[in-house]
N, C-alpha and C positions, 0 to 999 in steps of 0.2 A: 415722670411717668406719663405717657401720652393717654389722652382720652379718645377712645375709638368710637367714632359715630358710625362707621361703616367697617364691617368685618367680612373679608373675602380672602381667597387665596387662588392665584393662578400658577399652574406648574409649567414653566417653560422647557423642561427637559423631559417630561413624561415618564420619569423614572421615580417619582416620588410616591411613596405608600401613604405616609402620615406626615402632615405639617401642622405645627402650632403657630397661631397668630395671637400676638407677635411671637417671634422665635424664642426670646428670653423670657416670656410669660409676664413681663412687667407692663401690662396694658390694663386700662380700666373701661368698663362698660357703664351704661346707664340704661335705663328704661327708655325706650324710644330710639335706641341705636338700631341699625339695621344689619343684617347678616345675609349675605348673598351666597347661596349654596348652588353650584353649577351641576349640570347633568353628569353623572358618574362620580358624584361626591355625596358625602354626608358629614354634618358638622355635629361635633359633640362638645358639650360644655362640661367642664370640670371645676371642682372647687375643693381645695385642700386635700387633693390627691384622689377625690371621688368623681367618676364619671356619671353625670346625672341626666341632663336632657339631651335629645338628639333631634336634629333638624334635617328634612328631606330636601331635595333640589327645589330652589325657588328663592324669592326674596322675602325675608322675615323681618318684622318689626318686633324688637324684643319688648315683650308685655309679660304680665303674669299669666296670661293664657297661653303664650308660645313656650315659656320656660317655668312652668309652675313649680317643679322640683327645686330648681336653682333659687327661685325667689323665696320659697318657704325655708330653704336652707340658710340663706344669708340674713333674713328677716331684717329688710332695710329700716334702719332707725331714722333716717332724715328725710322721708318723703319719696315719692315716686320718681324724682328726678336725680337723685343722689347717685353718684357713681359707685360702682362696686367692682371688685376684682374677680375676674374669672378667666380660666384658660379656655381657648376655642380650639379644638383639633379637627383638621379637616382630613377625612380619610378617603383616598382614591379607590373606586370600585372598578376601574377599567381593567382590561386584560393587559398584562406585560408579556410581550410576545418575544420570540427569537432570543431566549436565554440559553446559553450554551453551557453544557457540562462536558467533562472528560476525565479520564483516569490520570492523574499526575505521574503515577508509577505503574509499571506493568503488573497485572494481577496473575498469579500462578494458578493454572488450571490443569486437571488431570484429563488428558486427551485420549479416547479410544484407539486412536492410530499412531500418534506421535509420542505418546507417554506424557511427560510434563511439559507444558508450554506455558509462555507468558503472553497474555492478551492485554490489548489496550481498546478501550471503547469510548465513543464520542456521540453526541447527540444534542438535541435541543428540548426545551420544555416551555410551557406557558403557565402562568399563575394569575391569581387575581384574589382580593381580599373577599372572604366568604363571612367571617364573623368579626366585624370591626371591634366590638368590645373585648374579645379575647385578644386580639392583636394589640390593642391599646394597653390592656393589663399585662399581658405576658411578655411583650417585646419592646413596646415604645417606652413605658415608664415615664421618666422625667425628660426624655429627649425632646429637642426642639424640632427634629425632623428625622424621619426614617425613610431611607431609599432602598431600592431593590439591591443596590450593591452592597448595603450594610448586612444583609442576611444572606446573600447570594453564597458565600463560602460555606455557611452552615447548611444551606439546601444542597449544595454540591456534596458535602460530606455524607449526607443521608442518602443522596442518589448513588454514589459510588459503592456504599456498603450494600443496599439493596440490589443493585444491578449485578454485583458480583455473585451474591447468593442466587439470583434468578438464573444466571447463565450456568453457573455450576449445577443448579437442580436440573435445568433442562438438559444439559449434556449427559448427567447421570441417568436420568430416567429414559431418555430416548437413545442412549449410547451414541451420541452424535460426536463428530470430529469437528475441529475448528473449520475444515472445509465446508461443513454443512451449515454453518451458523448464518451465512449470508442469505439463506433461504428461510431463516427463521426471525427476521428483524420484526415483522408485525407482531408475531406471537410473543416475542421477548418484550416488546415495548408494552404491550397490553398487561402482561404479568408484572413488569416492573411498576407500571402505573397503578395497579391495584395494591402492590406492596408499599408504595410510597404515600398513598392517600393519607393514612393516619398520621404520619409524620408531619405533613404539611397542615392537616386540620388542627393539630396541636398548637400550631403558631396562629391559628385564625386564617390560614390561607387555603385555597382550593387549588389543587393541580389539575388544571383544565385539560392540558394535552401533555404527553410524554413521548419522545421519539428516541429510538436508538438508530443512528444513522451509519455507523461504521463500527466493525469489530476487527482489529488488525492483529496480525502475528509479528513475531520479531522479523528483522530485515534478513537475517541469516536463513530462517525457515522459508521466507519468500523466495529467495534465490534458489533454494534447492528445489522448491516446487516448480520454480520456472524451468530450471534444468529438466526436471522429470518431464514437464509438459513438452518441452522441445524434443526430448528424445522420442516421445510418443507421436509428435507431429511429423517427424522426419522417418517414421517407420522403423527406427531401431537405433541402437548405439553406432553402428558403423556409418550410417548416412550422417547421423548427427555429428559425430567426430570428424568427418571429412567437411562438413560444412563450417564447423568452428575452426578447423585449420585454415580453410581458405579464407574465412572471414578475418582471422588474426594475421595471416600473411598479407592481406590487403591493407589492413590497418597499419602494420608495420611499415609497408612500402609507402603509404601516404605519409606517414610520420617522418620517414627518412627522406622523402623527396627524391629528386633526380640525382643527387650526389653519389659518389662512389661510396662513401660510408653508408648512406642510406640503402643502396643496393645490397651492400654486404649485410647489413643488419637484416634486411628483407630476406636475402637468401638463407641466412643462418636461421632465421626464425622458422622459414619454411622447411628447412632440413630437419630441424628439432621437432617441428610439429609432425612432420611426415613420419619420423621415427616413432613418436609417441602414438601416432594414429596406427601405424602398423603394429605396435605392442598390443594397443587396444583391440584391434581387429583379430589378432592372434590368439588373445585371451578369450575373445567372444566366440571365435569359431570352434565348433565341437571337434573333439579328437576323432579322426577317422581310422578304422582298423587298416593294417597293411594289406595291400592288394595281393590276391593269389598269384603264385608263379604262372606264367603264360607258357604253353607249349611251343616248342621250337618251331619257326616257321621255315618253310623251304626257301632257299635262295632265289631271289628274283633277278630280273635282268640287271637291276640297278645294283645288286650286291655281288654279281658275277665278277670275274677277274677283269682287270682293265686291258685294253688293247692298244697297239699302236699301228699306224698305216704304213704299208710298203711305199717307198718313195717311188718305185718304178710302175707298179700296177695298181697301187692305191687299195690293195687287199687289206682287210683287217687281220692282223696277227696278234698272238698273246704278247704281253709286254716284255716277256722274259726270252721271246724267240730271237735266234741270231740270224736266220735266213728266212726269206719268203717262201711259203710252201707252194705258192702259185707260179712265181717267176725264178725262184732261186737266188734273187738279189740279197745282198748282204744287209742285214739290219742293224749290225754293231755300229756304234758311234764312231765316226772318222775323226782324224785330227788334221790340222792345218800343216802341211809341210813347211810353211814359212815360219809360224809362230807356236805351233804345237797346241793351239787352242782346240778344244773338242767341238765338233760342228755337227749338226743333224744330218742324218743320211740323206742324200739327194740335193745337198745344198750346193750351189755353184760358186759361191764366193765365201771367204772367212768374215765372220762378223767382228772379229778383233782387228786383223790387220788388212782385210780387203783383197788378200791374194786370191788368184783364180784356183778352184779346185777341179781335179779331173773327175 
C-alpha cells in the first residue's frame, strides 16, 4: 500500500468528470502530505463512504486546519505523523463541449400537411459539473473514475424523450408542418433546454447549452418534395416532364456510349419517354368542347376545276375539254403510231420509242 506524499490528478483526455487517487483507493496519507488542486478542479476527501472535506484550487498541506472533519473522524491514535487511509476524489469543473446527440430510430409525428411522418433529429450540447457532492453521491459511488462517455448514453436517452415531446407540442400548438420546422430550430432548442435542465440537475450536472441542428424527414418524402419543387420551378408538369425525358435520354446515351447497342438503348428510351410524356401532357391538357360547324365558303381560285394548256395556242382549257376553244386544236391524248404509247398533245417524238410524230 503506497504512502502518498503528493496527491494530484492530471487529465490527459479532457473527458474525465471525477477521478479517485489512487484509482483503487489503496493509498495512505499522513499529516504533512501535499494535495495539489488545479484550476477547474475540486478535491474531496472521503472516509468509509462519507465525503468530508473539500479543497479548492491551490497547493495544500494536509493539516488539522485544512481537513478538520477528516482528522476528527479518524482520530489519529499514533501521533501527527501516523499514516491514515482516505480516498481523494478530484472533480472536474470545466465545460465538456461538442457532445453529440441524435435519434437512433425515427420518431413518429402527426403532421398537419402530410399526416403521419417519421422524423429524425440531431444536435449538440454542453455540460459541466454544477453540484459535485450530488454527482459523487448519486453517480460516482465506489468507481475509481467517471468519464463523460460513462453517462453520455443516459443523457442521450433523456434528450431524445424530451425533444420528441417538445417537437410534438410545438407542431400541435402552431399547426406546423415538417417543412416549417427548419425555421423553428432556435425556439425548439430553447424549449428543449428548459425541459432538460431538471434531468441534468438530478445528476449534479448543468446543461450549459443545447442545440437542435437538424430535423430530417424520410428519404422517400424528401424525393417527393424535390419532385414537387422541380415541377414548380419549371412552371408546370409539361415542361418538367419534357426536361426529365431529355435528361433520361441523355443519361441513357452516355451509358450506352457510341456503340450500336448503346444507340438502340438510347433510341428506345427516348421513344418510351416520349410516349409517357405525351400521355402525361394529354392527361394534363383540359378537354376542349367541339368546334361549331363553319359555314360553307365560296370556291376560290385554288379550288376551281383544274385546267390544261392547248399545245398550239397555249390557251388554258378545262381538263376535260377535247378541243381548244381558241384555235380548234385537238386536246385528246395522241398515241405513237410506232409503239402505241400515249403521248402528250403537241409532242414531236415518242418518249417510249423515239419515233417522230406528225
